[in-house]
C-alpha positions in Angstrom: 178.9 20.1 -101.8 178.9 23.7 -102.7 179.8 26.1 -99.9 177.2 28.5 -98.7 176.9 31.9 -100.5 179.9 34.2 -99.9 178.1 36.5 -97.5 177.1 33.6 -95.2 180.7 32.3 -95.1 181.9 35.8 -94.2 179.4 36.1 -91.5 180.1 32.7 -90.0 183.8 33.2 -89.8 183.6 36.8 -88.7 181.6 35.6 -85.7 184.2 32.9 -84.7 187.3 35.0 -85.5 188.1 35.8 -81.8 188.1 32.1 -80.9 189.4 30.8 -84.2 192.8 29.8 -83.0 191.6 28.1 -79.9 189.0 26.1 -81.8 191.5 25.1 -84.5 193.8 23.6 -81.8 190.9 21.7 -80.3 189.6 20.6 -83.8 193.0 19.1 -84.7 194.1 17.9 -81.2 196.9 20.5 -81.4 198.7 18.9 -84.3 197.7 21.4 -86.9 201.0 23.2 -86.4 202.8 20.0 -87.3 200.7 19.7 -90.5 201.6 23.3 -91.4 205.3 22.6 -90.9 205.0 19.6 -93.2 203.5 21.9 -95.9 206.5 24.2 -95.6 208.9 21.3 -95.9 207.2 19.8 -98.8 207.1 23.0 -100.9 210.7 23.7 -100.0 210.6 27.2 -101.6 213.8 29.1 -102.1 214.6 32.2 -100.2 213.8 34.5 -103.1 210.3 33.0 -103.6 207.0 34.9 -103.3 204.1 33.0 -101.6 200.4 33.7 -101.4 198.6 32.1 -98.4 195.0 32.1 -99.5 192.1 31.7 -97.0 194.8 32.6 -94.5 192.5 33.0 -91.4 194.6 34.4 -88.6 197.8 33.8 -90.4 199.4 30.7 -88.9 200.5 29.1 -92.2 201.7 32.5 -93.6 203.8 33.0 -90.5 205.3 29.5 -90.8 206.5 30.3 -94.3 207.7 33.8 -93.3 210.0 32.1 -90.8 211.9 30.6 -93.8 212.8 34.1 -95.0 210.6 34.2 -98.1 208.2 37.0 -99.1 204.6 36.2 -98.0 201.2 37.7 -98.8 198.2 36.5 -96.8 194.7 36.9 -98.2 191.3 36.0 -96.7 187.6 36.6 -97.6 186.7 37.4 -94.0 187.8 40.9 -93.0 187.8 40.4 -89.2 190.4 37.6 -89.5 193.0 40.0 -90.9 193.6 42.3 -87.9 194.3 39.2 -85.8 196.8 38.0 -88.5 198.4 41.5 -88.6 198.8 41.5 -84.8 200.6 38.1 -84.9 203.0 39.2 -87.7 203.9 42.4 -85.9 204.5 40.5 -82.7 206.8 38.2 -84.6 208.4 41.1 -86.5 207.5 39.7 -90.0 206.6 42.1 -92.8 203.6 40.2 -94.3 201.2 41.9 -96.7 197.6 41.1 -95.6 194.8 41.5 -98.1 191.0 40.9 -98.1 190.3 38.9 -101.2 187.8 36.4 -102.7 189.5 33.2 -103.8 187.3 33.2 -106.9 188.5 36.6 -108.1 191.9 37.3 -106.9 193.2 40.9 -107.0 196.7 39.9 -108.3 198.2 39.9 -111.7 198.8 36.6 -113.6 202.0 34.8 -112.7 202.6 36.8 -109.5 203.7 34.0 -107.1 206.0 31.0 -106.9 203.9 29.2 -104.3 200.3 29.3 -103.2 198.8 27.6 -100.1 195.3 27.1 -98.7 194.9 25.5 -95.3 191.4 24.2 -94.4 189.7 26.8 -96.7 189.1 25.4 -100.1 185.9 23.6 -99.2 184.5 27.0 -97.9 184.9 28.5 -101.3 181.6 28.7 -103.1 183.0 27.3 -106.3 186.2 25.4 -105.4 187.1 24.7 -109.0 186.9 28.4 -109.9 189.2 28.9 -106.9 191.7 26.4 -108.3 191.5 28.1 -111.7 192.4 31.4 -110.0 195.2 29.8 -108.1 196.7 28.5 -111.4 196.3 32.0 -113.0 198.4 33.8 -110.3 201.1 31.1 -110.1 204.2 31.5 -112.2 205.2 28.6 -114.5 206.4 25.8 -112.4 204.9 27.3 -109.3 203.4 25.0 -106.6 200.0 24.9 -105.0 199.6 23.2 -101.6 196.2 22.4 -100.2 196.0 21.3 -96.6 192.5 20.1 -96.0 190.1 17.7 -94.3 188.5 15.3 -96.8 186.0 12.5 -96.1 187.9 9.8 -94.2 187.8 6.5 -96.1 188.9 4.3 -93.1 185.8 3.1 -91.2 187.4 3.3 -87.8 188.9 6.8 -88.3 185.7 7.9 -90.1 183.5 6.9 -87.2 185.7 8.6 -84.7 185.9 11.7 -86.9 182.2 12.0 -87.3 181.5 11.4 -83.6 184.1 14.0 -82.6 183.0 16.6 -85.1 179.3 16.3 -84.7 179.1 15.9 -80.9 182.2 17.1 -79.1 183.2 20.1 -81.3 179.9 22.0 -81.2 179.6 21.4 -77.5 183.1 22.9 -77.0 182.4 25.8 -79.3 179.4 26.6 -77.1 181.3 26.4 -73.9 184.0 28.9 -75.1 181.3 31.1 -76.7 182.8 30.9 -80.1 180.1 32.8 -81.9 177.4 30.7 -83.4 177.9 27.1 -82.7 176.2 26.6 -86.0 179.4 27.5 -87.7 181.0 24.5 -86.0 178.2 22.3 -87.1 178.7 23.5 -90.7 182.4 22.5 -90.6 182.0 18.8 -90.1 179.1 18.7 -92.5 181.2 20.5 -95.1 183.9 17.9 -94.8 181.6 14.9 -95.2 179.9 16.4 -98.2 183.0 17.7 -99.9 184.9 15.9 -102.7 187.0 12.9 -101.7 190.7 13.4 -102.0 190.7 11.3 -105.2 188.0 13.5 -106.7 189.9 16.6 -105.6 193.1 15.4 -107.3 191.0 15.0 -110.5 189.8 18.6 -110.1 193.4 19.8 -109.8 194.3 17.9 -113.0 191.2 19.2 -114.8 192.0 22.8 -114.0 195.6 22.4 -115.4 197.8 21.4 -112.5 200.5 18.7 -113.0 202.4 16.2 -110.9 199.8 15.9 -108.2 201.0 14.6 -104.8 198.5 13.3 -102.3 200.1 13.1 -98.8 198.0 11.6 -96.0 198.6 13.2 -92.5 197.9 11.5 -89.2 196.3 8.4 -90.7 194.5 10.4 -93.4 192.6 12.6 -91.0 194.0 15.5 -93.0 195.7 15.5 -96.4 198.3 17.7 -98.1 197.5 17.9 -101.9 200.3 19.5 -104.0 200.2 20.3 -107.6 202.5 22.2 -110.0 201.7 24.8 -112.6 202.9 23.8 -116.0 206.0 25.4 -117.4 204.2 26.1 -120.6 200.6 27.3 -120.5 198.2 26.2 -123.3 
């Protein structure tokens, strides 16, 4: 499934920005912080590393990496997310560079980062494969890309629960807390169900030039951590 045009994505997420963190906690039963910590552990970046957290939202994953002492840049397509991220980083006394940027055309030089992360954002990119191509471009040789994402759930029991929760409970809760247009939270489950499977996404990563793909299921496969490495020698 292609994501909506860029301006529609910006508008949707701009409207829900003030309630974004609350809804993420509700969306993931509060275990999204555990998933982010797992991403930090799996990448295991050294202290001198430079990381780009793309589609950073309000900055939770960027902050998780900043706590390890590495240099972090956070980038998001939706401008209203960034002041919220800046407020968090200032409160935590972390010097994170926040940038508004389109994942399909990043304003960074080639080979700028040792690590790149995207948490629950790649399926909102209009052309995910172009986004992967840009990720590879800005990674240094041997650098790692970590994608934390919801993919269609293959297990029938988990899949039924996932669909019921996303289609019925989540939009209702979004309306109760007045999280902008509840339509944004109808789009989210639909975007998961119509997105590539985790197997297909791994194939995309390979096709765009990443190597050594790791596919790590989280919480019974409700979420997955997909990790790939930029080749040491570019063709």
